[in-house]
Each structure stands twice: as C-alpha cells, then as structure tokens.
N, C-alpha and C positions, 0 to 999 in steps of 0.2 A: 551398674553400668561401667564400662571400661572406656576411658578417654585418653587420647594422646597427651603427654606432658605431665601426667600425674599417676601415682600408683593406685591400684584398685584392691579392694579387700578380696581375699580368696574365698572367704566363706561368710555368708550372711548369718546374723544371729538367729534367724528363724528358718534358715535353709531354703529360702524361696529364690532369691536372686542376689547377685553380687552388687555391692554398693561402694561408692567412692569413700575412701578413708581420708577425712580432712585432717591435714597436718599443718596447723597454722604456723607460718613463719619459719618452717623447718627447711624448705628448699627455695632457692631463688634461681630462676632461669629466664633467659630472654624470651619474650613472647611476641608473636606476630611481626617477626623481622621483615618479611616481604612488604607489609604495609608501612613500616617505617621507611624502607627504601623508596616506596612509591611516594610517600609524603615528602621525603627529601627531594626527590626529582621534581615534584610539584612546586616546592619552594624555590628550587633552582629556576624553574620556569617563571615564577613571580619575579625573581631577581633579573632574569633576562629581559622582561618587560621594562623594568626600571632602567636597566642599562641601555636598552634600545632607545627609550625615550630621551635619555640624557645624551646619547651619542648623536642623535639626529637633531640636537639643538633645542629640544623642548624645554630643558631646564633653563637655558639662557633666555628663551622667549618668555618663560613664566616669570622668572625673577627680575630680569631687566626690562621686560615689556617690549612690545613691537607696535609699529604703526600700521596704518591701513594698507601700506604698500609693501609690507613684508620686511621692512628694515628693523633690526634689533637696536634698541636705543643704547647709546653709550659705547658703540664699536663700529668698525668698518664693516660694510655689508657687500654681498655679491649681487650682481644685477639679476633680476628675475625677468626672463624673456617675455616681452609683450607688456610689461608693466612700467609706466612712467614713474618717475620719482623713486624707483628702487635702486639698490646698490649705492646708497649714499654713505658718506663718512659722517657718522653721527657721534663721534667720540665725545664731544662736549655737550651733547644733548642727551641727558640721562633719564628724563622723566617722560612718561606717556601722558598726554593731555587730550581729553575728549572735547570736541567742539560743542557738543550738546550732551552733557553727562546724565541729564534727567530723562533722556529719550530711551526708554527701556523696552526691548522686544521681549514680551512675556512668553511668546511661543518658542523662540529659540534661546531664551534665557541669556541674553547678552545686551550690552549697551549698543543701541543702533545709532552710531555716530561716527564721523570721521575721527580717526585717532592720529595724532602727530607726536613726534619726539621734540621736547622743548628743554631749554636749559634750566628753567625754574618755574615753579607753579605760582600763579597769581595769589599773593598773600592778602589782597584786598579786593573788594568788588570793583569791577570795571564796567561802567554804565554805557559808554559810547565807544565808537571806533577810534575816536581821538584818544581815549584813555588806553585802549589796546595798543595804539601806535606809540604812545608815550611810555607804556610799560616795556615794549620791545626795545625802544631806544635807550631807556634807562638801565634795564636789567640784562639786555642782550638776549632776551627770550622771546622768539617770534611765535605768537599764538595762532597765526594764520597759516594757510597751506604753504608748502615750500616754494611754489612758483611766484609767490607775492613777496616783494620786498617791503620792509616796514614803512618806507616812504610812500608806498602806493596804497596803504590801507584806507585812506580817506578819499582817494581819487579814482581808484580802479573800480569799475562797476562789478567786477567779479568778486569783490570783497563780501558782498551779501551772502554768497554761497561758500566762499573759501575761508571765511573768518568765523570765529565762534559766535554762537547766539548770545546776544547781550540783553540784559546785564550778565556779565560773566561772574559767577559766584566765587566768593573767596574759597580757596582750596589749599590743601596741604598734601605732601607726598605720603603714601601709605608706607609704613616701615617695612623694609626688606623687599618690597615689590615695586617700587619706583612708579607708582601710578598717582596722578593728581586726583584727589577725591574732594568733593565739596565739603567744607567744614560744617555747614548747615545741611543736614540730611533730610530736610523737609521735602525736597524734590522727589524723594523715594516713597512718599506717602501713598501715592497711587499704586506703586508696586506692592506695598504691604497690603493695601486693601484688596488688590486682585488676588493675592495669595489666600486670603480668608474668604472663601467662596460662600460660607454659610451665613455671612452677614449681608443682608440685602440692603439695609439702610446704612449708609456711610456714617451718619450721625451717631448711630449706636457704636460703631467701631471707634470713633473718635472719643466717645465718652468712656468706653472700656479702657482704651489706651491711657487716657488722662487719669483714670482711676488707679491704674498700675503705677504711673509715674508719681502721682501724689502720695501713694502709700508705699513707696519703695523702701523707706527706712523700716516701716512696720513689717514688710515682707521679709526683709533680710533678718530682722530680729526674730521673727517666728521660725524661719528656717534654721537659725542657730538654736532656738529652743527645741526643735524636733531632734536635732543632733544630740543635744544634751540629754533629752528624755530617752533616746535610744541607748546611749551609753549607760545611763542609770538603770535601765531595764536589763541590760546585759550583766551589770553588777548584781542585780537582784536575782537573776537566773543562776549566777554562779554560787551565791551564798545561801539562798533560801529556796532552792528548787523544790524541796518537799512540799512547801505550802504555796508554790508559785501558781498552780492551777486554780486553787481556791481564791487566792488574792486577785488574780486576773479576772476570775469570774465575777467576784464582788465589785471590783473596780469598773469592769465593763458594764455591769448592770447599773451601777450608780452613774457612770459616765453617759451611757445611752439615755437613761431616764432624765438625768440632769440636762444633757444637751437638747433633748426633745422638749423638755419643759421650758428651757430658756428661749428656744426658738418660738414656741407658741406664745410665751409671755411677751417677747419683743414684737411679734406680729400683732397681738391684741393691743399692746401699748401704742404702736404706731398707727393702727387702724382707728383707735379711739381718739388719738390726738391729731388725726388728719384734718387739715383745714379745707375750706371750700375750694381754694385755689392751690393746687399742688403742682410742683415742678415735675418734669418728666423723670428726673433722677429719683425723686421720692417715690413715684409710682413704680419705677423699675425695682427699687429696693424692697417695697412692700410686696410686690409679686414674687421676687426672689425669696423673701422670708417665708411666704406661704408654701412655695415649692420645697424649700429646705425642710420646713416643719412637717409636711406630709411625708416626704421621703424619709426623714428621721423616724417618724412614727411607724411606717411600714418596716423599716430596717430593724427597729427595736422589737417589734412583734415577732418577726422571723427569727431574730437572734434568740429570743426567749424560748421559742418552740424547739430550735436546734439544741439549746443547752438542756432543755427538759428531757429530750430523747437521749442525750449522751451522758446524763448525770451518773449512771452506774458503770460507765466504761472508762473510768479514769485511773484505775488502780495501777495497771502496768505503765500507763503514761507517766504517772507520778514517779514510779520507780525509775523509768528510763530518764526522765528529766533530772532526777537526783544524781544518777550516774553521769549524765551529760555534764552536770555542774561540776562533778569531780574531774571529768576529762578536761574541762577548761581550767581548773585549778592546776592540774599537772601539766597541761599543754597550753599555757597562756598565749603563745604565738598564734594559736588558731583564730583568735579574735581579729588579727591583722590580715588574715587571708584575703578578705574582700578588697582591702586596700592594695595589696600586691597584685591581685588579679586585675583590678580596675586600672592600676598604673600600667601594667603590661598591655592591656587592651587599648588604653589611650595612646601608648607608644605605637602599637601596630596600626590603629585607626589613623593616627597622624601620618604614618608612612603611607598607608593605603590612599588617603586623600591626596597626599602630595603627588604620588605616582598617577593618580586619577587626573589631577590638574596637568601633569606632564603629558598624559595621553591626549588631553584636550587641545594641546598646542603642538603635538608632534605630527609628522607627516610631511608631504611635499607641498610647496607653494602652488596654489591653483587659482587663476583669476575667477572671480564670481561675476554675476550678471551686472553688478554695479561698477566693474572695472577695478575693484580692489582685490587684495590677496587673502585667501583663506588657506589654512593648512589641513589637508585631508589625507587619511591613510587609504591606500588602495590595495586590492587583492586580499590574500589571507590575513594580512596584518590587521585589517579592520575588526577581526574577531577577537583581538586581544582584550577588548572590553569585557567580553563574556568570561574569558579566563580570569580576568582580574576580579570580576564580581564573585565568581565561584571561590576564588581565593579568600575574599572577605569573609564568606560564610564558613568555609572549612577551617581556616586558621583561627577565627574567633571561637568556633566551637571547640577546636583543639585546645585553646588556652583555657576555656571554661572546664573542659574535661580534665586537664592537668590539675586544676584546683580540686576537682572532685576526687581524683586519684590520690592527691597529696593528703587531703583530709581523711579519706578512707584508710590510707596506709598508716597514718598517725593514730587514728582511733583503733584500728585493728591491733596495732602494736600495744596500745594501752590495755585493751580488753584481754588479749591472750598472753599478757605477762602476769604471771601469778603474783610475783613479788614486785610491787610497784616501785620499790626502791632500786630495782634492777633495770628500770627503764633507761633507754639511751639518754645522754645528756640533753640532746635536742631532738625529740622524736619527729618534729616537723622536718628538720634538715635530713634526718635519716630516711624519712619517707620520700623527700625530694630526690635523695641520692638513689634510692631503689627505683623510683620512676624513671630517672634519666638513664640509669644503667640497664634496666631490664624491660620496662613496660611502655616506652614511648610508642611502640608499634600498636599496642592494644588501644592506647588513647587515640592514635591516628585513625584506627579502624572504627572505633565507636563514634568519633566525631564525624567521620565520613558518612556513616549511616544516617545520622541526624541531618547532614547536609543534603543527602539524597531526598529526604522528605521535605526539607525547607524550600528547596529550589522550585519544585512543582507548585507548592502552595503560594510562593511569592509570584510565580508566573500567572497563576489563576487570579490572585489579588490584583495584579497589574491589568489583566484583561478585564476584570470586573470594573476597575476604575475607569478604563478607557471606554468601555461600552455603557457606562452608567447613563441611563435615560434612553438608550438606543435599543437595548435587547428587550425581548418579550418577557412576560412574567415567568414562563416555564424555564427559559434559559437562565434567568436571574436566580431562580430557585435552585436549579441544578448546580450553578456555579457556587452559590453559598453553601450548598450541601457538601460539595467536593472540598471546599476550603475548610469547612468544619470537620469533616472526616480526617483530612490530612493534619489538622491541628491536634485532634484527639490522638491520632497515631504518633505524632511527634512527642506529645506529652508522655504517652505510654512507653515509647522507646527511650526517652530521656530517663524515666524512672528505672527501666530495666538496665540501661547502661550504667547508671550509678550503682546498682546492686552488682552488676557484672564487674565493675572496677573493684568493689569490695571483695568479691570472690577471688579476683586476680591478686589482690593484696594479701589474701589469706593463703592461697595455694599456689600462686605463681603459675597459673594456667592461662592459655590464650583466650582471646575474647569470646569466641563461640562457645568454648567449653565452660568458661566462667558464666556466660549469660545463661546457658542451659542449666548449670548447677544452681544458680541463683533463682531461675524461674521455677525449678522443681521445688526448692525450699519455700518460695513464696506461694506456690499453688497448694502445697501441703498445709500451709498455715493461712489459707485465704481469709478466714474469719478474723484471725489476729491481725493480718495485714490491713484489712478494712477498718477494724476497730482502732488499732494503734495509730496507723497513719492518719486516719480521719481525726481522731481525738487530738493527737500530737500536733498535726498541722493546724487544726482548728484552734488549739491553745496558742500557738505562735501567731496565728491570724488575729486572735483576740489581742495579743500584744501589739500588733501593728495597728489594730483598730483603736486601742487605747491611746497610742501615740498620736494618731491622726485626729481622734476626737479631742484630745487635750490641746493639741496645737490649733485645731479648728475652733474650739471654744474660746481659747485665748484670742484668736484672730477676730471672732465675732465681737467679743467685748471691746477690743481695741478699735476695730473698724467702725463699730457702732457710733463712735464719737464723730465720725466724718460722714455720716449718712446723708447729711443735707447737701453736700457738695462733691461727693465722690461715690461712684458706683463700685461696690465692693464685691461683686460677683466674681470677676476675674482674679483679683488679688487673693480671695479666699480659696479659689480653685487651685491657683498656683501654689499656695502655701500647703494645702492638703496633699497635693500630688508630690511635692518635694518631701513632706513628712513621711508619706507612705514609701517612697523610694529609699529614704535613709533607713527607716525601720526595716524594710525588706533586706537591704544590704547587710545589716547587722544580724538579723534573725535567720537569714537563709543558711548561714554557717551552723547555727544551732539546730536548725531543721535537718541539715545534712548529717550532723553528728548523731542525732536521734535515729535517723534511718539506718545508719551504719551500725549503731548499737543494736538495733532490733534484729538485723540480719545475723550479727554475731551471736546474739541471744538465742535466735532460732536454731542456729547450727549447734550451739553449745548444749541446749536442752534436748536436741535430737540425738546426738551422738555421745552424750554423757548423762549419768544419772546420780552422780555423787558418791558412788561406791569406790572402794580402793582400786586404783588403776584407771578409774574413769571419773576423776574429780571434775567438778565444774570449774570453769574459768571465771564465772560471773562474779559480780560484786555481791556483798552480803545482802544488800537491799533487794537485789533481784532474786537471791536465794530465798529470802523471806516471802517474796511474792510467789515463787514456785510452790513453796509449802502451803501457803494460804490458798493457792489455786487448786492444789490437790484436795484440800479439805472442802473447799467450795464445790469441787467436782463431785466428790463423794456424796455430799448433802444434796446437791441438785440432781445427781444421777438417780437417787432414790425416787425423786419425783419426775424424772425424765424431762427436766426443763431444758430449754434451748440455751439458757445462759450458762448452765453447767457444761454443756458441750463446747461452748465458745471458750471457756476458761480451762479446757483440758490441757494438761502439760504436753509439750511436744517431744517428750522422751520416748517416742514410739518404739524405736529400735531397742532401747535399753529396757523398757518395761516388759517386752516380750521375751527377754532372755532369761 
C-alpha cells in the first residue's frame, strides 16, 4: 500500500503487492497541520468568549457581586432604565447580603432572595429587628433595603418585607467572592436532600451523612492507605514483573476468598448476637453485610472462572510485563505522567468553570417579573454556551491524547533503540519535544473524533434523564441502545487512536495513515490482540481489585468497631471508589506502556526475522518468547490445535522470503 508522507517498498518479498516499509524514528515531519490550525482557531474562539465576558463586566459582577437592582458592590454604578435603586454609589458597601439565604430555588439553581450590598456581614445571630437596627447603627452596615433608614427599621411597616428574615444567621464573607454566607450551613440541608433523589426517607439520608462525618478520620486514613498500596504495587511491577502475574493471581485468590469469608463471618456473628430489640442502624448494617457477602461470593466465582479460562494465555503477557518493567526503570518519569496530566486538566477545568461563571453573569440588564434585574444574553451570543461546552470536551480529550502521544513516543524510542545506553538523556522530554514540533495536529484530529462521538452520547443521556418516567418502554429501550452503541464506538475509537499515535510516533505519518497502518497490524494479529490485551488488562485489573479489596477489608475491620452507632455503607463505598480511582491513575500508564510495546512487538516480528540485516529490535525476553512460540507452533501444528495457531509468530513477510 502506498500512502502520503511515508516511503513504500518497491517490491514485496512474495511479489504479490507493495507494503509499507516501517522506518522507526528515522524521519520526522509535521503531521495534520490543517487540524492544528483549526484547533488553534477554536482555542482563539474560547479566548474570545472569556474576553467578551470580562469586557461586558461579568468578571466584576462575579468577583465583587451585585445586588437585585443590578448594582455592582464596591463601586459606582450606572442607572438601569426603569429600575429603582439602580445606579447607586456603593463604593463603601463591598459585600453581597441575602435577606433569606436559605430560600433556594432548585429549579433555577439560585438563591431566591433579595440581594443587597452591605458594608459588613453580621458576625453574630440577630434575633429581632431591634438587633438588626443596633447592628446597622454600630457597624454602619444596613441589612434592610436601601429605601429604609436604620431609624425606621422598628417603626416602618414595610420592614417586614424589606428587612431580612430573622433570626438572621451568623455569616462570614466568602474569600475572593464578597458574598455573606451563613457560618452554619444547616439551612442547606433541604437542598442537599433534594439533590439525592434516590433517598425517599430523609432519616436514611441523615443517618448516612452522620456516618460519613463520624468516620471521616478513618476515611482519610484509608484513602491514604490506597495511595500507599498503589505506589507499592508500582514498585513491585518495576522490579519483579516476571512473577507479577502469578503473585497477583495468588493474592487476588486469597484476597477474594478472605474478603468473602470475613463478610460471611461478620454476618453470621452479628445475626447470632442480635438481640430482640434492635436499632434501625443495626438492622441496616446487618442487611448491608448480607448484600456485601452475596456480592463478594458471586464476584469470587466469576473471577475464578475467568482465571481458569486464561491460565494458558499468560506467556506473552509475562514477557511484555517484564519489558514494561525495564521501560519504567529506564524511563522513571513515566510514573509521573498521570500527575502532570491531572494537573493540566485541573488548570483547564478551573479556567473553564471560571469562564462558565462569567457567562452566568454576562449579558445586558433586563427587568424580570418581580421588578429586579437579571443579566441575559440575546441574539447569537446566547449560543456561546454550546461552544464553551464543546471546548470542554475537545480540549480535555486533547490533553489526554497528548499524554498518550508522549507515552507512546517515549516507549517507541526505548523499543527501537538497539543500544539502550544510547537513549536520550530524558526520553520523555524528547517525546514531548517531538509532539510539540511535529504531531499536535494529529493529536487535535484524534481528540476531535472522540469529541464527535461523545457529544451525541451526552445529548442522548441528557434527553434520557429529562424524559425519565415520561417516555414509553420502547423509546426508553431505543435511547439506552443508542447510548450503549455510542459508548462502545467511543471505546473502540479510543483504542484505535492510541495505536494510531504509536504508529505516528514510529513513522511520523498523519493520523488517517497511522490509524490505517495500526488497524491493519491489529487485524492481522487479531488473536494476539484479543489474548494479550485481555490478559494484560485483566492482570492490571486484578491489581486494581487487589488494592480495592485490601483497602475495603481494612475499612470493614475498622468500621466494624462503630457498627452500633454508625452506618458504614456510605463510608465504605467512598473509600472503595477512591481506592479504585487511585489505582486506576497509577496502573493506566502501565497499561498504556504494555499496549504500545505490543504494537511495536507486532511490527518488529512482522518485518524482521533475526537474520543479518533484519535483526529484531525486541528485548531478549521477547526473543525467547518468539523462539518458544515457534517450537510450540510446530508441536501444536502436528496436531492441528487452535492454540498452536494462536501462538504462530507474526514474521509472515520474513518467513515467506
């Protein structure tokens, strides 16, 4: 096949058709430049949205705050036509005060209360109008509407509507945002309950929240334990990768059996020691233990069946894990890639949320039906929200794709450097340099493709959420099927993108060419792809399970001492979720390295056979695997076994010459 941006072989070894000649790291050229320009233009549009919101005063309204009449606190204001109390000089009134801060409108997601600019927030509870009047006279901060003077608070009948609802809770200004917020946030309890729609009994919610608050020290300690266990597992992967698979298998077997046994033991112990009069908390804990025990038993049985099926397909996985351990020894900075990526994502998400808040306060002042001021965008400008949302998805995917390209470039450099002592001083930085200089367009294109799939799926999920309980069974089934299909497509494209980035790092070809080349290699080795990826990903999944089970078991033993006065369902779920996320962040890089090594191995064994002039690039461990595979293929080939065909070496072009 002849493709633009890369040389083609003039003659195939079997004389059937021309094939690409892979020349790892020999040529470097810019790829997908139009897509880079398009991405830059898109980012300029994102910057325009930020600049527009700042220029229209949204930044000042967000940071300084504004009252219900459109006045920005802490400055002189311009009169809004038709609105009383607008255009005031509020230079000395720098804080926003809500007359009824606990009156929250869940539909429009805002505080449904008159807002005023005041000189100071009430630092203690004010129980009567007389206290409010005394606070105004003492501190010079009027908490009633502007048309009332402090001397009129106790005499004017309008004070019932124009003064805050008392008792006025103690409040303090929010740092940087100049809003007076109640110190005791108990008034937001109803808001929290309304957000958790799956809890029909509010007493259950209160018991769950109290369980979390009572066990907060244990939760923090267990989260720290999961981080330590993840780091220990990474050290084990680096130094004993050859026996990692069997160690993880044995530990997961023991962990799953031990965890299941402990759960059944605790359930039986509590059931036998149950008294005639039980508290509701004890009943909830007993029911939770039964559910946990049954779930753990089912999970253990499924785990054993999967491990039984895959027990003979771990040879290449062990070899790749061993080489991956060497990669981390030579490239220790790979371990920190999730931290850099997470840091960049946090910075971007902070910027995105800030601009989103700007957009919430931008626009022209418009009187509402209550006679107060709202800021709304009119005309085409109101569609900036959609542009901003697309930017969130595309740029987030772009950052993640940059990580994938960086890791792929570093691992490709390691694999295709015959003398490891000739590696660059910092292969990671060299890979970043190649990414910035040559392949940002490829990353932009790949991330845009994922964005095109994510947006329809998110729209369908939003429609499904809005129509929940209103649509018929057929429509609900079709929506779920479409969402599932788009999710599967997204996962397939993400995997293909990652391999396309690896092909780009090897041959410096554009995205479509690299994706096609990678797809051809993967299809030619479909059995190996299924076996290696399944076993490799499963082994890493076992590592995640080991960390979650260890953290969860420690949580069960610690929280068991509080079973009489604390519901530990929610604390245990929080700990297990955090443990899984931490383990996933650490092991995802290892998973990525194994996938890149596999594609490099597939290309190496296809176009090289170890003969003079066509020497393998691979590590000695992988060479031993190739030799053992050939022997196994010959032995299995005599019997025509399927396992022998699966282990057939991929040097098809070389073996035919």
